[in-house]
C-alpha positions in Angstrom: -26.3 -74.4 108.6 -25.6 -72.8 105.2 -23.4 -74.9 102.9 -19.8 -73.8 102.2 -19.5 -71.7 99.0 -18.7 -73.7 95.8 -15.1 -73.4 94.7 -14.5 -73.0 91.0 -12.6 -71.2 88.3 -13.9 -69.4 85.3 -12.8 -69.0 81.7 -14.3 -66.2 79.6 -13.5 -66.4 75.9 -13.0 -63.2 73.9 -10.4 -64.2 71.3 -12.7 -64.4 68.3 -12.5 -62.2 65.1 -16.2 -60.9 65.4 -16.6 -61.5 61.6 -20.4 -61.5 61.7 -20.2 -58.2 63.8 -18.5 -56.5 60.9 -15.0 -57.3 62.0 -15.0 -54.8 64.9 -14.3 -56.4 68.3 -17.8 -56.8 69.7 -16.6 -57.4 73.3 -15.2 -53.8 73.3 -18.5 -52.1 72.4 -20.1 -50.2 75.2 -23.5 -50.8 76.8 -24.5 -47.9 79.1 -20.9 -46.9 79.7 -19.4 -50.3 80.2 -17.9 -52.7 77.7 -19.7 -55.9 76.7 -16.8 -57.8 78.1 -16.9 -56.0 81.4 -20.6 -56.9 81.8 -19.9 -60.5 80.8 -17.5 -60.8 83.8 -20.0 -59.2 86.3 -21.8 -62.4 87.4 -18.6 -63.9 88.6 -17.2 -61.0 90.6 -19.0 -61.5 93.9 -18.9 -65.3 93.9 -17.1 -66.2 97.2 -15.8 -69.5 95.7 -14.2 -68.0 92.6 -10.5 -69.0 92.6 -9.3 -67.6 89.3 -10.8 -66.1 86.2 -9.0 -66.5 82.9 -9.7 -64.3 79.9 -8.6 -65.3 76.4 -7.7 -62.4 74.0 -6.6 -62.2 70.3 -2.8 -62.3 70.0 -1.4 -58.9 70.8 -4.6 -57.5 72.2 -4.3 -58.8 75.7 -3.7 -55.4 77.3 -6.5 -53.8 75.2 -9.0 -56.2 76.6 -7.7 -55.8 80.1 -8.0 -52.0 79.7 -11.7 -52.4 78.6 -12.6 -53.6 82.1 -13.6 -51.0 84.7 -11.3 -50.3 87.6 -13.9 -51.8 89.9 -13.9 -55.1 88.0 -10.1 -55.2 87.9 -10.0 -54.4 91.6 -12.6 -57.1 92.5 -10.6 -59.8 90.7 -7.1 -58.6 91.6 -4.4 -61.2 91.1 -7.2 -63.8 90.3 -7.5 -62.3 86.8 -5.4 -64.1 84.1 -5.4 -62.6 80.6 -3.9 -65.1 78.1 -3.5 -65.3 74.4 -6.2 -67.3 72.5 -5.9 -69.5 69.4 -7.0 -69.6 65.8 -10.4 -71.2 66.7 -12.7 -71.2 69.7 -11.6 -74.8 70.5 -7.9 -73.7 70.6 -8.7 -70.6 72.7 -10.6 -72.7 75.3 -7.7 -75.2 75.4 -5.2 -72.5 76.0 -7.3 -70.9 78.6 -7.8 -74.2 80.4 -4.0 -74.7 80.4 -3.5 -71.3 82.0 -6.0 -72.1 84.7 -4.4 -75.5 85.4 -1.0 -73.8 85.7 -2.5 -71.2 88.1 -4.0 -74.0 90.3 -0.8 -76.0 90.4 0.7 -74.3 93.5 -2.5 -75.0 95.4 -2.4 -78.7 94.9 -1.1 -79.4 98.5 -0.1 -82.8 99.6 -2.5 -84.4 97.0 -0.7 -82.7 94.1 -1.5 -80.3 91.4 -3.2 -82.9 89.2 -5.7 -83.7 92.0 -6.5 -80.0 92.3 -7.1 -79.7 88.6 -9.2 -82.9 88.5 -11.5 -81.8 91.4 -12.0 -78.1 90.4 -15.0 -77.1 88.3 -14.4 -74.7 85.5 -17.2 -72.5 84.1 -16.7 -71.5 80.4 -18.5 -68.4 79.4 -18.7 -66.3 76.2 -17.3 -62.8 76.5 -20.2 -61.7 74.2 -22.9 -62.7 76.7 -23.3 -59.6 78.9 -26.7 -60.5 80.4 -26.1 -63.7 82.4 -27.0 -63.5 86.1 -25.0 -64.5 89.2 -27.8 -66.9 90.1 -27.2 -68.8 86.8 -23.5 -69.0 87.6 -24.2 -70.6 91.0 -26.7 -73.0 89.5 -24.4 -74.2 86.8 -21.4 -74.5 89.2 -23.5 -76.5 91.7 -24.8 -78.9 89.0 -21.3 -79.4 87.5 -19.9 -80.0 90.9 -22.5 -82.7 91.6 -22.7 -84.3 88.1 -19.4 -83.6 86.4 -20.8 -81.4 83.6 -23.8 -79.1 83.3 -25.0 -76.5 80.8 -27.9 -74.0 80.8 -30.7 -74.7 78.3 -33.6 -72.6 77.2 -36.6 -74.0 75.4 -37.0 -73.2 71.7 -39.7 -70.8 70.7 -39.8 -71.4 67.0 -40.6 -74.8 65.5 -37.3 -76.4 64.5 -36.8 -77.9 61.0 -34.0 -79.9 59.4 -33.3 -78.3 56.0 -31.2 -79.2 53.0 -29.2 -77.1 50.4 -31.8 -77.8 47.7 -34.2 -75.5 49.6 -36.5 -78.1 51.1 -37.4 -79.0 54.7 -36.3 -82.6 55.3 -37.6 -83.2 58.8 -40.0 -81.6 61.3 -38.4 -81.9 64.7 -40.2 -82.2 68.0 -39.7 -78.8 69.7 -40.4 -80.1 73.2 -37.4 -82.4 73.1 -35.0 -79.7 72.0 -33.4 -76.7 73.6 -30.8 -74.0 73.0 -27.5 -74.2 74.8 -26.1 -71.1 76.6 -23.0 -70.3 78.7 -21.6 -70.5 81.3 -21.1 -74.2 80.9 -19.6 -76.1 83.8 -17.2 -79.1 83.8 -14.5 -80.8 85.8 -11.4 -79.0 84.7 -9.1 -81.9 84.4 -11.4 -84.0 82.3 -12.4 -81.1 80.0 -8.7 -80.2 79.5 -7.9 -83.8 78.6 -10.8 -83.8 76.1 -9.5 -80.6 74.5 -6.0 -81.9 74.3 -7.3 -85.0 72.6 -9.5 -83.0 70.2 -6.5 -80.8 69.3 -4.3 -83.8 68.6 -7.0 -85.5 66.5 -8.1 -82.4 64.6 -11.7 -82.6 65.9 -13.6 -79.3 66.2 -16.7 -78.5 68.2 -19.5 -75.8 68.5 -19.3 -75.8 72.3 -17.5 -77.6 75.1 -20.5 -79.8 75.9 -20.1 -81.5 72.5 -16.5 -82.4 73.3 -17.4 -83.6 76.8 -20.1 -85.9 75.4 -17.7 -87.3 72.8 -14.8 -88.0 75.1 -16.0 -88.1 78.7 -19.7 -88.8 79.2 -23.2 -87.4 79.6 -23.9 -83.7 80.2 -26.6 -82.5 82.7 -28.6 -79.4 82.1 -30.2 -76.6 84.2 -32.7 -74.0 83.3 -31.2 -71.2 81.3 -32.3 -67.5 81.1 -34.1 -65.8 78.2 -32.1 -62.6 78.8 -28.8 -64.4 78.6 -28.4 -63.8 74.8 -25.2 -63.9 72.9 -24.2 -60.8 70.9 -23.5 -61.9 67.3 -24.7 -59.0 65.1 -24.8 -55.3 65.9 -28.5 -55.2 66.4 -28.1 -57.7 69.3 -26.6 -54.9 71.3 -30.0 -53.4 72.1 -31.9 -55.5 74.6 -35.0 -53.4 74.5 -38.4 -54.3 73.3 -38.3 -53.2 69.6 -42.0 -52.3 69.4 -42.3 -48.6 69.0 -45.6 -48.6 71.0 -44.1 -50.5 73.9 -44.9 -48.5 77.1 -42.2 -47.5 79.4 -43.0 -48.7 82.9 -41.0 -48.5 86.1 -41.6 -49.5 89.7 -39.8 -48.3 92.9 -39.4 -50.5 96.0 -38.1 -49.3 99.4 -36.6 -51.6 102.0 -35.5 -51.2 105.6 -34.1 -53.5 108.3 -32.4 -53.4 111.7 -30.6 -56.0 113.7 -29.1 -56.1 117.2 -25.4 -56.6 117.4 -23.6 -59.1 119.7 -20.0 -60.2 120.3 -19.2 -63.6 118.7 -21.5 -63.1 115.7 -20.4 -62.5 112.1 -21.1 -59.0 110.7 -22.5 -59.7 107.2 -23.1 -56.8 104.9 -24.1 -57.2 101.2 -23.0 -60.8 101.1 -19.5 -60.1 102.6 -18.2 -60.8 106.1 -16.8 -57.6 107.5 -14.2 -57.9 110.3 -15.8 -56.5 113.4 -16.0 -57.0 117.2 -19.8 -57.8 116.9 -22.2 -59.1 114.4 -26.0 -59.3 113.7 -28.3 -61.4 115.9 -30.9 -63.0 113.6 -32.7 -66.2 112.6 -30.7 -66.3 109.4 -27.1 -65.1 109.0 -28.5 -61.6 109.7 -27.2 -59.7 106.6 -29.1 -56.5 107.3 -28.2 -54.9 104.0 -29.4 -57.9 101.9 -32.6 -58.1 103.9 -33.3 -54.4 103.1 -32.6 -55.1 99.4 -34.9 -58.2 99.5 -37.7 -56.0 100.9 -37.1 -53.3 98.3 -37.2 -55.9 95.5 -40.4 -57.6 96.8 -42.0 -54.3 97.5 -41.3 -52.9 94.1 -43.0 -55.9 92.5 -45.9 -55.9 95.1 -44.9 -59.3 96.3 -45.0 -58.8 100.1 -41.9 -58.7 102.2 -39.1 -60.9 103.5 -41.2 -62.2 106.4 -43.9 -63.3 103.9 -41.6 -65.6 102.0 -38.9 -66.4 104.6 -40.6 -66.2 108.0 -38.4 -66.6 111.1 -41.0 -69.2 112.4 -39.9 -71.6 109.6 -36.8 -73.7 110.6 -35.8 -74.0 107.0 -34.4 -70.4 107.2 -32.4 -70.9 110.4 -28.8 -69.7 109.8 -29.8 -69.3 106.1 -27.3 -67.6 103.8 -28.9 -64.3 102.9 -27.4 -64.5 99.4 -29.6 -67.5 98.8 -32.6 -65.7 100.1 -31.8 -62.7 97.8 -31.5 -65.1 94.8 -34.9 -66.6 95.6 -36.5 -63.2 96.0 -34.9 -62.0 92.7 -36.4 -65.0 90.9 -39.8 -64.2 92.3 -39.4 -60.6 91.0 -38.2 -61.7 87.6 -41.1 -64.2 87.3 -43.4 -61.3 88.0 -41.9 -59.5 85.0 -39.5 -57.1 86.7 -35.7 -56.7 86.9 -33.6 -54.3 89.0 -32.1 -51.4 87.0 -30.6 -49.3 89.8 -30.2 -49.6 93.6 -29.2 -47.1 96.3 -28.3 -48.4 99.7 -27.4 -46.9 103.0 -25.8 -48.7 106.0 -26.0 -47.0 109.4 -23.4 -48.4 111.9 -21.0 -46.9 114.4 -18.2 -49.4 114.1 -16.4 -50.6 112.1 -15.8 -47.9 109.5 -16.8 -49.2 106.1 -15.0 -47.0 103.6 -12.4 -49.6 102.8 -15.2 -52.2 102.3 -17.6 -50.2 100.2 -16.3 -51.2 96.7 -16.3 -54.9 97.7 -19.9 -54.6 99.0 -20.9 -52.9 95.7 -19.3 -55.6 93.6 -21.0 -58.3 95.7 -24.4 -56.8 95.4 -24.0 -56.2 91.6 -22.9 -59.8 91.1 -25.8 -61.2 93.2 -28.3 -59.2 91.2 -26.7 -59.6 87.8 -26.3 -55.8 87.6 -23.4 -53.6 86.5 -21.5 -52.3 89.5 -22.1 -48.7 88.2 -25.8 -49.2 88.9 -25.2 -50.0 92.6 -24.8 -47.3 95.1 -23.6 -48.0 98.7 -23.3 -45.3 101.3 -22.2 -45.7 105.0 -23.3 -43.4 107.8 -23.2 -43.3 111.6 -26.0 -42.3 113.9 -23.9 -39.8 115.8 -24.3 -41.5 119.1 -28.1 -41.3 118.9 -30.4 -44.4 119.6 -29.4 -48.1 119.7 -27.4 -47.8 116.5 -25.5 -44.8 117.8 -24.7 -46.7 121.0 -23.2 -49.5 118.9 -25.9 -52.0 119.9 -27.5 -52.3 116.4 -27.0 -51.9 112.7 -29.5 -50.5 110.3 -29.8 -50.6 106.4 -32.0 -48.9 103.9 -32.4 -49.7 100.2 -34.3 -48.1 97.3 -34.6 -50.2 94.1 -35.7 -49.1 90.6 -37.4 -51.9 88.7 -38.0 -52.0 85.0 -39.8 -54.7 82.9 -37.7 -57.8 82.1 -36.4 -57.2 78.6 -37.1 -53.5 78.8 -34.8 -50.5 78.7 
């Protein structure tokens, strides 16, 4: 059976002064119609285990940052979104955000108490100026932090690192293979990280990231593989993720996917990673999410990598009752390794009952989060079959998907 979703909270920091960006608030700049901050929140939106998301803002600009989020993002988070005032430094802002999350968790402590709830919950700390992290990275960091107490994403260094001095000389030639660059989100046990930040504040100790404080006051930090695309915006020219070479060719690929499953009472109806209340659900070897299966086929087809049956055959017991979200993440990694990423997706669900209008935005947000895409790039439509064929008779559900792929790192 598929494992229960990881339960965690998130803290997105956006209280800095953006001095190297020219003093303009970099999180408020737009990327293809959405703010940098809104994109930074995207990989958290469809995570079923997300309890709360806290956002730190410069004093007096809390509502301005909240307003920079799209209505779809605010709707997806609802009352789970906490916007709180940051501090004079990143360290202070993280501490204040952690305090807000601990306070939010307090009513859910149950018989074991609020302190136990805070101690056992993992927090993912993410930079509000990192708009290209994926939902898959969020899940991997959360899983590693849950298992090991603390985990951060690392990418290997490309340039040869050197230790230099102020006199203009290289002091030491470091071994590149033993070094890596740290990214966010970084995951930790909330209670221990909050205690470390309180101690650092009391003792006047600063840090470049939370892993540094954890290592100083708590213990070792595990690492998982990071993502090249997950860059932090520091300067204005970081806003453009495209290949800067003028002669770089523009390539696209289009993939089409289709799937159909019988419906039966007593089964869950899964659509786009969400369970939809219904009298009947899909009959399948996995959890039967017909929409995600169509998307998987579209992704694999666009990258010329076969189909869902090629990689996750029903004859393989490993995929019995598998979570289709996990299958989608595996397929997405294959597509990315082949040099492609999804740019836009258009989906159609054909089902007689239930009506899906009230679930459409939730399904869009779930798919966007799973694929690490802006919700504006995900289209979901719902149709009936007008009483024609097995779908029209209520005996089956059908889904279609068309995906536009562009090169990783491309426009």
